[in-house]
N, C-alpha and C positions, 0 to 999 in steps of 0.2 A: 601268911608266910609259910613256906615249906622248905625244908632243908634236905639236900641230897648229898650222898657220899661222892667222892671224886670219881670213883668208878662208874657210878650211876650217871654222872654228868657226861662221861665219855660216851656211854651208850645213847644218852639223850642227844648229844651233838651229832652222832652218826645218823640218827633218825632224821634230824633236820638238815643234814647234808653239809654241816660246817664243822671246823675243827675246834679244839679246845681253846683257841685264841679268843673265842667269844666270851670266855670267862672274864677277861679283862675289860669288858665294856664299861664297867664303872670305875676302873682304875685310872691312874693319872696318865699312863702312857698306853693307850689301847693299840694293839697290833692285830688288826683285823684283815683277813683275806677278803677277796671280792665276794665269795660265797657267804662268809660270815657277816659282811656288811648287809647283804641282801636279807639274811636271816634276821639281823638286828632291825632292819627296816620293817620287816613283817611283824616282828614282835612289838615294835613301838607303835605302829599305826593301827594294829588290830587289837591292842590291849591284851595280848597274850602276856602272862606274867614274865617280867624281866628276870634273867638268870645272872647271878653275880657270885663271886667267890667271897666268902667271909675271910677277913684278914687274919692270917695266921692259924686258922682253924682246920684247914684242909677240907672244908665243906662248901657246898654250893647252895646259896639261898635263892629262892624264887619269890620275888616280891611284886606287888602290883605297881605298874608304871605311874608316873605323874599324870596330871590332867592334861587337857588339850585335845582330847579325842572325842569331843561331843558329837561330831558328825557320824562317827562309827556307832556310837550309842544310839543315835537317832535311827540309823539303818537297822540295827538289831531290833529296836522297838517296832519299826515299820514292818519288818519282815514278820515278826511275831503277830502283829495285828492282821496282816494279810493272811497268814496261815490260819488264824482263828476264824477270820471272816469266811475264808474259803471252806472251812469245815462245815459251817452252817449252810452255805450256799449249796454244797454238793448233796446235802440231804434232800433238798427240794428240787434241785436241778442237776441230776447226775450227768457226768460226761457221756456223750453218745457217739463220738467219732471214733471209729475203730482204726486198727493199723492199716487196713486196706484203704480206707478213706484218706488218711493223712499221708500214706505212701504215694498215692497217685497225685494228691495235691502238690506234694513236693516236686514231682517230676514235671507235671503239665498244668498246674493250677493257673499260672499267669503267664506261661510262655506263649509267644505268638506275636505280640504287638511289635516288639523290636525286630522279629524275624520277618514278618510280612511287610512292615512299613519302613524299617530302617536298614535292611541289608543293602538295598540299591544305593542309598546315600553313603553308606560306609564304603562300598566298593568304589563309588565315584570320587569320594574325597580322599581315601587312603590308598586306593589301588588294591590289588589282590593280596600282596604280601603285607601291606600296611594294615588291611582289615583283619587278616589272620593274626598278626602279632597283637593288634589292639584287643581283640576278643580273648586271646590267650592270657594277656596281662590282667585284664579285668576279671576274667573267669577265675584265675588263680586267687585273686583277692577275695572274690565272692565266696569261693569254696572255703577258704580259711575263715572268713567271717561266719559262714553257716555252721561250720564245725564248732567254732567258739561259742556261738549262740546256743547250739545244742547242748554243750557241756553246762552252760549256765542255766538253761531251761530245765535240765535234768535235776538241778538243785532246787530251783524255784519255778515250777511249771505254771504257777498262777499269779506271777508278778505283773503280767500284762505285756508279755513279749518284749521285743527289743526296745520299745518306747519305755516300758516300765523299768527295764534294766538300766537304760540311760538315766532315768530319773533317780533310781535308787543308788547306783554306784558312781555316777559322775556328777550330775547336777540337775535339779528340776528344770532349769532353763533348756538344757539339751533335750530332755524328754519332751518338753513343750514344742521345741522346734521340730523334732523328729515326728511327733504326732501330726502336726500340720503339714509337714512335707509328705507324709504318707497319704494324707487326705488329698492333697493336690495331685499326687501320683495316680490315685484312683479316678479323679476327674479327667486326667489325661488319658486314662484307659478308655473311658466312655467316649471322649473326643476321637480317639483312634478308631474305635468301633464305628463311629459315625462316618469317618473318612473311608473306611473299607467298604461300607454299604454304599456310600456315595459314588464309589468307583464303578459300581455295577448299574446303578440307576440314579437318575437325577429327579425322578418324579416325586420323591418324598423330601420335604424340606428338612434341613439338618436339625432344627429345633424340635421337630416331632420325633425324630430318631433319638435324640438325646433324652427327651422326656420319656420315651418308651423304655429305653435301657435303664434309666433311673427307677422307673416304676417296677420293672422286672426285678431289679436288685433289691428293692425295698420289700416286695412281696416275698421273695425267697427268704429274707431275713426275718420275716414274721412267723415262719414255721420253725419247728424244733430243729436242732442242729443236725440230727441225722438226715433230715431231708436235704439240707444244704450239702452234707457229705456225699449223699447219693448223686445229687446233681453234679457236683464237682467231679466225682469219680467217673461218671459216664461221659460227660462233656470233655473232660481231660483225656479220657481214653480215645475218643473220636479225634481230638486235636492232635494227640501224639501220633496216632496212626496216619493222619493226613500229612503230617510233617515227614514221617518216615517214607511215605509213598513219594512225596515231592523230592526227597533226597535221592531215592532210588532212580526216579525218572531223570533227574539232573545228571546223575552219574552215567546213565545209559546214553543220554544225549551227548555227553562229553567223550565217552570212550568208544561207542559204536561208530564206525565210519558212516559218513553220509553218502549221498548219491554220487558225489565226486570221488569217493573212495578214501577220503581223508577224515580223520577224527579231530575234534577240537583240542582235546587234551589240555596242555598248558600253553597253547598258542597265545592266549591273552595275557600271559605272564612275561611278555617281552619287556614291559615296563612295570616292575613289581610295585613301585610306589607312584602315586599320582601327584601332580603339581597342584597343590591346593590354591584356589582362586587365581590360577594361572601364574603363580609366583615361581620363578626359576630357581634351580639349585636346591641345596639342602634345606633352605628355609621353607620352601613350599612343601617338600616331602615331610618335614618334621611337623608343620602345622596340619597337614593332612592326617598324620598319625594321631595327633592330639585330638582332632575332631572325631576320629574313630573311637578313641577312649570315651569321649562324652556319649557317643551313640551307644556304645557297648554297655556303659553304666546304666543307661535307661533300659536297654534290652534285658538286663539281669535284675531289674527292680522287681520286687515281689518274691525273691527267693527265700525271704525270711518268713513267709506266710505260715508254714508249719509252727514256727515259734509263737506267732500271734495267736494261733488257734489252740495252743497247748492246754488252755483251761478247759476246753471242750473234748479233749482226747482221753480215751480210756487208757489208764496206766501211762500217763504222759511221761513219767520219768524214764521209761524204757522206749516208748514208741516214738516220741518226738526226736530224740537224738538220732535214732535209726533213720527216720524220714529225712532229716536234714543232711545226713551223710549220703543220701541218694541224689542230692542236688548235682553231683558230678555228671549224672546221666543227662540232666538238662543242659549242663554247661557243654 
């Protein structure tokens, strides 16, 4: 137990962003503001010592809260175990991914599948304006998610990425689900690569292509992490340059007049929204917009990869949040 003078409590309350009404949390008639209630909730759930006023003494006492916070004690113990384990691991396996590697991975590491395979279906189902709005909505959510993950990874870079964060702060069941969802996402990436190759040639059976891509991914993961970082850096650079060239060529085709002296411009925007499944009216347009949201969510999958690789990044506390904040370039 610790006792504070009334003036000290006022300074304490300013630090926590609440007023002195929090003093009455143990009284018979608490008068808490919204901010004070939030502060009280944080105090109660994180087992920060509770602040209360001693009756008639003019002092403020800080006492330990009652039980019922076993979950948070387990989290603290789990975090301490992870940190201790990681200290031993880093002695034998020091991080090898530099800021250059993780920066390019955040921009172009997994971009391409949704762009090359999904853009046409998004335009077909949602129309030009529906596709634009759908990608803007999902992109905004993804950017907020990546910035939040970056803040949490800066605190615990070796917890296991978003899957580990979900297991630690929400529930092990959610971490389990996210882990398997991530695994299914990478299998979908391999299937998408097979589809892209199959567009150019039908001579190679799809199962051979799938086995080849799996073998290549396995071989890369057998080498040290800096080899993976270099491969990701150069392949991502080539991919980003290819996409930039495609965008420039598309703009030229839209803006520069053709042989008839007319430019395409926004001529295809006469119907900004498409009628999904030939449904008439607002219902068809709304369903088309919803289908674009689903397509855009798949396109942005993998944006959290820098957070997953945080354990292999040199000075992850600084470099991973910076890399995740560059995701806006990809979006």
